[in-house]
N, C-alpha and C positions, 0 to 999 in steps of 0.2 A: 146176663147182658154184658157185653164188652164194648165200651165206648172208645173211640179213637180220640185222644186228647191232643195229639200233635200231628200236624201235617208235615211231611218231609221238608217242605221249604221253610218251616219255622224252627229256629234254633232253640235249644233248651227243652227240658222235659215238662216244664209246667207253664210255658208261655200261654197257649190257647186256653188251657184249663183254668188258669187263674183269671183270664179275661172273662170267660164264661161265668165264673163264680161272681166276679164284680158286677157284671151287667145283670145277672139274676138278682143280686142285692138291690140294684137301682130299680129294677122293674117292680119288685115286691114292695119296696119302701114307697114307691110312687102310687101304688094301689091300682095299677093297670088291671083290667079285668079280662080282656081278650087280646092275646098277643100272637103275632106271627114270628115264628123262628125260621129265618131264611138267610143263608143256607143252613139247614139243620144238621147236615152230616148224618152221623149215627144216632143223634138225638140226645146228647149229653145235656144241653141247656134245656131242651123240652122236659127232660126228666126232673131237673132241678126245679122248674117252675111248676110242674104237675104236683110235686111233693108238697108245694106250698099253697096248693089250691087254685092256681091260676089257670084259666082256660087257654089252651095253646093249640094253635094250628101250625103244623110242621110242613116245611116244603124244601125241596132241593132239586138240583139238576139231575142228581142220581138218587131217586127215592129208594132204590132197592138196598142201599146201604143202611137204611134205618133199622134199628134193632130193638125198639121198644115193643114188647109183646102186646097184642090186642089193639095196637094203634098203627096207623099208616102215615106215610109222608106223601104229600102231593108233589107232582112234578112242576117245577117252576124255573124258568131261565132268567137270570138276572140281566141279561142282555135283551130281553123282550118284554112285552106287556105281561104283567103278572095276572094269573088266573083268579082274581079276587074282585069283589064288588067295591064300588066307591064307598068310602067311609066305614069299612068293615071292621077295622081294628082300633084298639086304644094305643097299641104300641107295636113297633116293628123292631126286631133285633137282627141286625146284620153283622155277624161276628166273622171277621177275617174273610170277607167276601168281596169287598169293593176293589181290592188290589188284583182280583182275578178276572175282572171284566173289562170290556172295551169302552163302555160309555157310562161313567158315573152320573152324568146328568140325567140320562134316561131312568136309571134306578131311582134317583132322587125325586123325579117327577112322579114315578109310579108309587113311591112311598107316600108322597103327598096325596095322591089320588085315593089310596086305599085306607088312609088314616082319617079318623074323625077330626074335626077342628079341635085343637087342644091336645091331640094325641102326640106321642113322641116316637122318634126314631133314634135308636142306639146303634152307632157304627163304630166298629173297631178295625184297625189296620196296623201294619208295622209302622212304628214311629220313625219316619225317615228324617225328621228334623231334630232328633235328639243330638246332643253333642257327640255321643258315640257314633251315631250314624253319619253326622257331618264329617267327622274325622275319617271314617271309612271312605266316604266319597272323595275327600281330599287326597288321601294317600293310595286308595285302590281304584278310584274311578266309579264306585257304585255304593249306594246306601245299604244299610243293614238289611239282610234277608232277600236281597235281589242278586247278589253275586255278579257273574258276568252275563246274566240273562241268556244262558245257553245250556241246553241239555242234549247230551249225545246218546243215541241208542247204542247199547253195548254190543249188539249183534251186528247191525248194519254200519255203524259208525256215522250215520247221518244225524243231523240235528232233528229234534222233535219238539212239539209244542211244550211250553213251560207253564207253570201254574201262576207264578207272580209276574204279571205283565204290566202293572200300573202302579208305580210308586207314588201314591198320592199323599202329600204332606198336609199339615194342619191348615195352612192358608188356603190351599186349593179346596180342601174338603169344606172348610168354613164357607168359602165363597159359593160352592155348589149348593150347599144346603140353603143358605140365605137367598141365593138367586131364585130358588124354586119353593119359596113360601115357608121357610123355617126360620126360627130364631135359636141360635146356639145358647144353651143354658148351662151346660157343663162340659168341662174338659178334664179328663181323668186318665189314669193309666192302670195297667194290672199290677205293676211293681216298678220301683225306682231302682236304677242301676248306677253305680259309681257316684252317687250324690256326695259321698264324703271324700272322694278323690281330690287331692290338693290341685292337681292339674286341671280337673274339670271345674273346680270352684273358681280357679283363676280365670279360666275361659268364660265362665258365667259372668264374673265381674266385668270382663271386657265387653261382653255382649250387652250388659246393662247400660253401658255408656252410649250405645248406638240407638238412633231413632227417636231421641227425645224431642227434637224440634218438630218432626212430622207428627208425632203423637199429640203434641200440644195444639195442633190446629183443629182437631175435632174429637169429641168424646168417643165416637165409634173407633176411630184410629187408635186412641189411647187404650181402649178395652182390648183390641186385637193385639196390640203390642204387649200388654200385660199377660194375655193368654200365651202368646208366643214365647215369653220369657218365664213362664210358670215352671214349677218342678215337673209337672206332668209331661210337658213338651221337651224340656231340656234333658231330663233324666229318665223319662218313661220308656219302658221296653215296647209296649204296645200303646197306641193312641186310642182312647175311647172318648167319643164325642156324643153327647145327647142333645137333641134339638127338638123343639116343639113346633108343631104345625100352627102357624098363625094366620094363614091365608090360603085359599084354594089356588091350585096351580094356574088356573085360567087368569087370575088376577095378579099373579106373581110378577108378570112382566112390568107392572106399574110400580114396582118397588125397587129402591136403589140398593139397599143393604140388608134387608130382612130383619132389622132390629127395631 
């Protein structure tokens, strides 16, 4: 079997693979029994979990790319209703998928529907709020891994659809999850970049001086500020967020912050 560890839109040889390994560790340590791997790609995360005895259902928009022998991938579109029953899973792993879709809120509602109460969703996406990405936005006009959001067909010269269409940062991702019945329980990364840089450390000290008055007004605001200023967000290459389903999506409209 030959797994694809890197999508062309992701820089670095180990970005996605390291993210998969970290999420596999989180799933195994949490003791989840039945897990949905979506989008599963060629099946790298599925294989990691199977080797540790986890029951896995694999799904992807392009199931023909799946390479694990004697297993199949179901077809599922992240922009539509997922082909699974209510409360079917203990965990959902969505690795480097949410930045590819049109409607993160729909995906989050569907994750809520197919998870049992107390189940977890693990979402990873390029970390557009890292100091490195913020500097890219300042000087280049785009966050890391989104470039000019243009791809040209080498034959016709015409623009064609791109993969990364939705740069979703920590604050928006957290809001979306909490809005639709989840509580954010962990904020991690695949690896830290430039944490020891003197320039980056200086910028972090500057960021630490901001938002203190607002965060003192409510514990929830203080928690969000702490997460926003964490090593994972300021220095992480990929953002990994783990959230627990605490309410069904039908009742989520009645909650203000999901915590």
